[in-house]
ROKEDO-519345 format. One line per 5 residues: number of its first residue (from 1); their letters; for each residue x, y, z of N, C-alpha, C. Coordinates in pm, 1 decimal. Each point is the difference from the previous one (the first is absolute). Layout:
residues N
NUM = a = X/Y/Z/X/Y/Z/X/Y/Z | ...
This chain:
residues 143
1 = xxxxx = 2356.2/23835.5/-5447.3/-128.2/15.9/15.2/-50.1/30.2/165.0 | 106.8/-88.0/78.5/-58.1/66.0/133.4/7.7/131.4/33.0 | 105.5/78.8/-47.0/22.9/146.1/15.6/-105.9/70.3/-61.3 | -65.3/-50.8/-113.9/-132.5/100.6/-46.6/-101.6/-54.1/62.1 | -31.8/-118.3/48.3/-119.2/-24.9/101.3/28.6/76.6/114.2
6 = xxxxx = 85.9/-10.8/73.4/29.0/78.6/90.8/-18.3/144.9/26.9 | 51.4/60.5/-76.8/-18.5/156.0/-12.0/-144.0/20.0/-36.1 | -60.2/-119.5/-106.7/-146.2/58.9/-23.4/-102.8/-25.6/167.1 | 60.3/-105.6/71.3/-67.4/-46.2/119.3/45.4/144.3/95.6 | 104.2/60.3/4.6/31.6/124.7/89.7/-86.4/116.1/-57.0
11 = xxxxx = 32.3/12.9/-121.3/-64.1/133.6/-61.4/-158.1/-11.9/30.4 | -67.6/-120.3/-16.6/-161.2/8.6/34.9/-8.7/26.7/139.0 | 83.1/-73.3/51.8/-13.1/22.8/175.3/19.9/130.5/26.7 | 83.6/54.6/-11.4/8.6/160.7/21.8/-100.0/88.9/-41.0 | -38.1/-56.8/-145.9/-103.3/131.0/-28.4/-160.8/-25.0/35.7
16 = xxxxx = -26.2/-120.8/66.6/-114.6/-20.4/66.8/10.6/11.2/127.4 | 120.9/-0.9/67.7/28.3/63.1/161.3/-35.1/140.2/-7.2 | 92.2/69.1/-93.1/-34.5/153.4/-33.2/-137.8/51.9/-2.5 | -44.8/-67.9/-77.8/-168.9/8.7/-35.9/-78.6/-31.2/111.7 | 13.6/-112.6/86.6/-93.4/-16.2/107.2/14.8/97.1/133.3
21 = xxxxx = 129.9/41.4/5.6/30.4/110.6/87.0/-101.1/107.8/-31.5 | 31.9/47.2/-118.6/-80.8/117.4/-57.9/-165.6/-36.1/34.5 | -22.1/-107.2/-59.9/-170.6/-20.3/25.4/-53.9/24.7/139.7 | 67.8/-90.2/85.0/7.0/-11.6/128.9/-7.5/152.4/88.1 | 130.1/59.8/-31.2/-10.0/137.0/54.6/-76.6/117.3/-41.5
26 = xxxxx = -30.2/10.9/-167.4/-45.4/102.8/-33.7/-130.8/0.7/-58.4 | -29.8/-137.5/-84.2/-98.6/-35.0/-103.3/-114.6/-39.6/83.7 | 22.3/-117.6/70.2/-114.9/-45.7/82.6/-82.6/96.6/116.5 | 108.7/88.9/82.9/-53.1/64.7/79.0/-101.6/136.5/-59.9 | 36.8/5.6/-156.5/-66.9/114.8/-55.3/-134.0/-42.3/-72.6
31 = xxxxx = -34.7/-127.9/36.7/-157.2/-46.0/-6.6/-99.6/29.3/65.8 | 94.8/19.2/130.6/-73.0/99.7/117.9/-37.4/163.9/-40.8 | 78.7/38.5/-81.7/-46.3/134.2/-27.4/-109.7/67.9/-130.0 | -26.6/-145.0/-75.5/-73.1/12.1/-140.4/-158.1/2.6/72.9 | -117.0/102.2/-58.3/-112.2/12.2/31.4/-47.4/-144.5/-34.0
36 = xxxxx = -136.0/-23.7/29.3/-106.9/-143.7/-33.2/-13.3/14.4/-105.3 | -37.9/118.7/-55.1/-67.8/-1.6/-168.8/126.5/-3.4/-88.0 | 126.8/10.0/32.5/81.6/-5.5/-98.7/126.0/-163.8/42.9 | -48.9/-46.3/72.4/85.6/-100.7/54.8/-11.1/-124.2/-85.9 | -99.2/-66.7/-36.2/-5.2/-108.1/-117.0/76.5/43.3/-129.1
41 = xxxxx = -39.2/122.8/-52.9/104.8/20.1/-124.4/145.9/-7.1/40.0 | -17.8/31.2/101.6/202.2/55.3/73.6/37.5/-146.2/-11.9 | -68.4/-108.8/90.6/30.4/-90.1/42.6/43.8/-115.0/-117.1 | -100.1/34.5/-93.3/16.0/-85.6/-119.2/118.1/36.2/-99.7 | 8.0/103.9/15.0/142.4/84.5/-58.2/99.1/-65.3/53.3
46 = xxxxx = 0.7/0.8/142.2/124.6/-48.0/58.6/30.0/-132.4/-15.0 | -76.5/-108.6/-5.7/-10.9/-142.0/-8.6/61.0/-55.9/-147.4 | -65.7/82.8/-111.4/56.9/-14.8/-136.2/144.0/54.1/-32.7 | 17.3/124.2/71.4/103.5/51.4/-32.4/120.2/-73.1/63.8 | -6.1/-55.7/127.5/108.3/-36.3/86.2/10.1/-152.4/-65.1
51 = xxxxx = -83.7/-87.2/-21.6/-24.2/-93.0/-66.5/122.4/-13.0/-138.3 | -38.9/119.4/-75.1/110.1/-20.0/-102.2/136.4/44.3/34.8 | 60.3/32.8/112.4/121.0/47.3/59.6/46.3/-111.9/63.6 | -87.4/-71.5/112.1/30.0/-92.5/50.6/12.2/-174.5/-51.5 | -101.3/-3.9/-71.6/0.4/-135.6/-80.2/142.9/-48.0/-50.3
56 = xxxxx = 21.7/77.4/-74.9/146.4/-75.5/-81.9/110.7/-19.7/124.2 | 20.0/94.7/68.2/93.4/-29.8/102.4/-37.4/-117.0/64.1 | -109.4/-3.3/42.5/-55.9/-107.9/86.1/54.0/-141.9/-57.9 | -27.1/10.3/-117.1/2.9/-131.7/-87.8/176.5/-3.3/-18.3 | 53.4/75.9/-25.2/160.0/8.6/-15.0/53.9/-50.0/106.3
61 = xxxxx = -35.8/32.0/158.7/2.8/-27.6/90.2/-7.1/-160.7/43.2 | -122.2/-31.7/-33.5/-27.7/-149.0/19.9/55.9/-71.0/-73.6 | 13.4/-11.4/-131.3/54.5/-63.0/-91.3/148.5/-41.1/18.3 | 90.2/113.1/4.7/126.8/-1.2/23.3/30.3/-36.2/187.6 | -93.5/-14.8/52.3/7.8/-66.4/147.0/5.3/-130.4/-16.2
66 = xxxxx = -123.0/-34.0/-99.7/-32.6/-157.9/9.1/156.8/-60.1/-65.7 | 31.0/38.2/-113.0/118.3/-39.4/-35.2/138.3/2.5/61.3 | 8.5/115.2/78.5/130.8/-11.0/47.0/-31.2/-94.7/125.1 | -106.9/-6.6/80.3/3.5/-111.2/93.1/-33.5/-127.3/-22.8 | -4.5/-30.3/-103.1/-21.6/-121.7/-79.7/108.9/-42.9/-39.7
71 = xxxxx = 48.9/64.8/-88.9/168.9/-25.5/-59.6/112.9/-14.7/70.1 | 93.5/-40.5/-68.1/117.7/-50.4/104.1/111.3/116.1/-46.8 | -91.4/143.3/95.3/109.2/130.0/5.2/67.4/2.5/86.4 | 98.9/69.7/10.5/56.7/56.7/142.7/-109.8/70.9/93.2 | 39.2/5.2/141.5/-91.5/30.5/97.2/-143.2/-20.8/-19.4
76 = xxxxx = 9.1/-156.8/-4.4/-146.1/-69.4/-1.2/-101.6/42.0/127.8 | 84.7/22.4/112.3/-91.8/24.6/108.8/-54.0/155.8/-9.1 | 38.7/77.4/-43.9/-29.8/115.5/-19.5/-124.0/-6.2/-101.5 | 32.6/-41.2/-89.8/-116.0/-15.0/-113.7/-113.3/-70.9/44.7 | -5.2/-91.9/114.9/-111.7/-92.8/72.9/-69.5/100.4/69.0
81 = xxxxx = 80.9/70.9/89.3/-40.5/87.0/92.6/-102.2/101.4/-84.7 | 75.3/53.8/-112.7/-47.7/112.0/-61.1/-151.5/-57.1/-95.7 | -16.2/-133.4/-30.7/-99.9/-28.8/-58.6/-95.5/-12.2/107.8 | 27.6/-57.2/138.1/-105.4/-13.0/71.0/-47.8/136.4/52.0 | 48.5/102.7/24.9/-13.9/130.3/-21.7/-119.6/33.6/-67.8
86 = xxxxx = 47.3/-22.0/-164.0/-91.0/32.1/-119.3/-121.7/-49.6/17.5 | 2.1/-132.9/41.2/-133.0/-100.0/3.1/-84.0/88.0/103.3 | 51.0/28.8/102.5/-79.1/70.8/140.4/-53.3/142.1/-78.2 | 73.7/63.3/-59.2/-21.3/130.1/-41.9/-145.2/-21.3/-117.4 | 36.8/-88.0/-90.8/-128.9/-22.5/-92.5/-134.2/-60.5/83.4
91 = xxxxx = 23.6/-108.4/119.0/-93.2/-11.3/58.9/-86.4/113.1/92.7 | 73.0/76.3/43.7/-40.7/127.5/60.0/-98.9/85.8/-90.2 | 61.5/14.0/-111.6/-23.4/92.8/-109.6/-150.5/-58.3/-31.1 | -44.6/-129.0/-63.8/-116.7/-58.5/-25.7/-89.0/-24.3/110.3 | 53.6/-37.9/127.1/-94.8/-23.4/96.5/-35.0/67.9/61.7
96 = xxxxx = 92.3/144.0/16.9/-56.5/106.9/86.3/-13.8/117.2/-57.5 | 113.3/70.5/-77.2/-20.3/108.1/-58.0/-114.3/-4.9/-114.0 | -12.0/-86.4/-77.2/-104.1/-16.0/-114.3/-121.0/21.5/47.2 | -8.0/-99.7/121.7/-140.8/13.0/41.4/-39.1/129.7/66.9 | 126.3/57.8/51.6/-49.5/170.7/53.7/-20.0/57.7/-90.1
101 = xxxxx = 43.3/-7.0/-93.2/-49.5/108.0/-133.0/-112.8/-48.3/-43.7 | -52.5/-127.1/-3.1/-128.4/-2.2/-70.9/-79.1/60.1/134.7 | -11.7/-12.8/102.9/-88.8/56.0/97.5/-26.7/141.4/-27.2 | 144.5/73.6/19.8/-15.6/154.6/-13.2/-30.0/39.3/-133.7 | -31.4/-82.5/-88.0/-6.5/56.1/-146.4/-181.0/7.2/12.3
106 = xxxxx = -25.6/-78.6/62.1/-190.4/1.3/17.1/-20.5/108.3/132.6 | 123.4/-12.5/104.5/-76.9/61.2/127.2/130.0/76.5/38.7 | 26.9/146.0/-10.9/119.8/51.5/35.8/-14.5/56.8/123.8 | -40.5/-83.9/132.3/19.3/62.6/77.9/145.0/-8.6/97.1 | 1.2/85.2/90.9/136.0/35.2/57.0/39.4/-130.0/57.6
111 = xxxxx = -82.8/-91.7/77.3/48.9/-121.0/57.9/57.4/-38.2/-75.7 | -67.3/-50.5/-119.9/67.8/-93.0/-110.3/166.4/45.3/-50.2 | -38.2/151.7/-20.3/140.0/42.8/-55.8/121.5/2.5/99.9 | -39.6/22.4/85.8/70.0/-2.5/132.5/74.1/-180.7/-8.3 | -95.7/-96.5/7.2/57.6/-134.6/-0.1/115.5/-25.6/-116.2
116 = xxxxx = -70.1/74.8/-115.4/117.7/-32.9/-116.3/107.0/83.3/27.6 | 5.0/117.8/52.8/152.8/25.7/59.2/41.3/-79.4/93.1 | -54.2/-59.4/67.7/87.3/-71.1/157.8/22.2/-131.3/-71.4 | -65.1/-93.1/-110.6/24.7/-87.1/-18.5/114.7/-12.7/-115.1 | 6.0/76.9/-74.3/106.7/29.3/-104.6/143.3/19.8/74.5
121 = xxxxx = 8.2/10.2/147.8/121.3/23.7/56.6/53.0/-146.2/-18.8 | -57.4/-90.5/-3.8/73.1/-135.1/-39.8/79.0/-24.4/-111.7 | -73.1/47.6/-113.2/64.9/10.8/-110.0/140.0/71.8/-29.3 | -26.8/121.3/83.5/108.7/107.4/5.1/112.7/-75.6/83.9 | 16.2/-45.1/111.9/56.5/-88.6/72.5/84.1/-113.6/-100.7
126 = xxxxx = -109.5/-92.6/-64.5/69.1/-82.2/-80.2/79.3/18.2/-102.8 | -54.5/88.6/-71.1/96.7/62.0/-100.4/112.6/54.9/29.8 | -4.5/61.1/86.9/131.0/91.7/68.5/105.0/-128.6/40.5 | -71.5/-94.8/62.9/85.6/-129.6/22.6/83.1/-58.0/-142.9 | -82.0/-1.6/-61.5/18.0/-54.1/-152.6/106.8/55.9/-56.9
131 = xxxxx = -4.8/137.1/8.8/103.0/111.3/-64.1/130.3/-58.7/86.1 | 6.9/-0.9/126.5/98.5/-12.6/108.2/59.2/-111.7/-37.9 | -76.5/-108.7/-4.5/84.7/-145.7/8.0/75.6/-10.4/-177.0 | -63.8/63.9/-83.9/47.2/-4.7/-147.4/136.9/101.5/3.6 | 2.1/102.2/83.0/98.5/85.7/5.9/137.4/-53.1/41.8
136 = xxxxx = -45.1/-70.0/123.1/73.3/-98.6/81.1/100.3/-99.0/-102.2 | -123.9/-90.2/-74.8/86.3/-76.2/-93.0/104.0/102.1/-115.8 | -34.6/100.4/-48.9/80.6/89.1/-64.1/110.3/9.5/71.1 | 0.5/47.0/128.2/107.9/23.4/66.7/109.4/-126.0/18.5 | -63.5/-127.8/26.5/58.3/-91.3/-5.8/85.5/-38.5/-119.8
141 = xxx = -46.5/-21.6/-133.2/52.7/21.9/-106.4/77.4/84.7/-20.4 | 25.1/144.6/15.6/86.9/82.7/-1.4/100.5/-21.4/47.5 | 15.6/-86.8/132.1/113.1/-14.2/83.9/110.6/-107.7/-49.4
């Protein structure tokens, strides 16, 4: 059971880390290139489609992080740090990025779009740290 949970956690963290880097470096900056008359449909498309991809991975990462952290599994401190990072990611997602998306959906001004790109660096860094700590755990297991 532990290995399966760990692999689900690792795979979801790596997938989300890759995705957030793509969103941060390519996709969010492209918001600034969409003209105002096409922005709202483009943004709605982005939010819906991104949710289809991200939500299953985020749920898998959260659930596996909780079980690994609270269970009596090897590398408990690695899982606890990982869960802390996942909680921070969720808080950032709902308190900062979701609010920013609501604002730009009704008013796609350059200032709000730039804020979205800047504040999303927090999630990018947190997911990168989550992936690294989980890879570190994998390294410890393989030794």
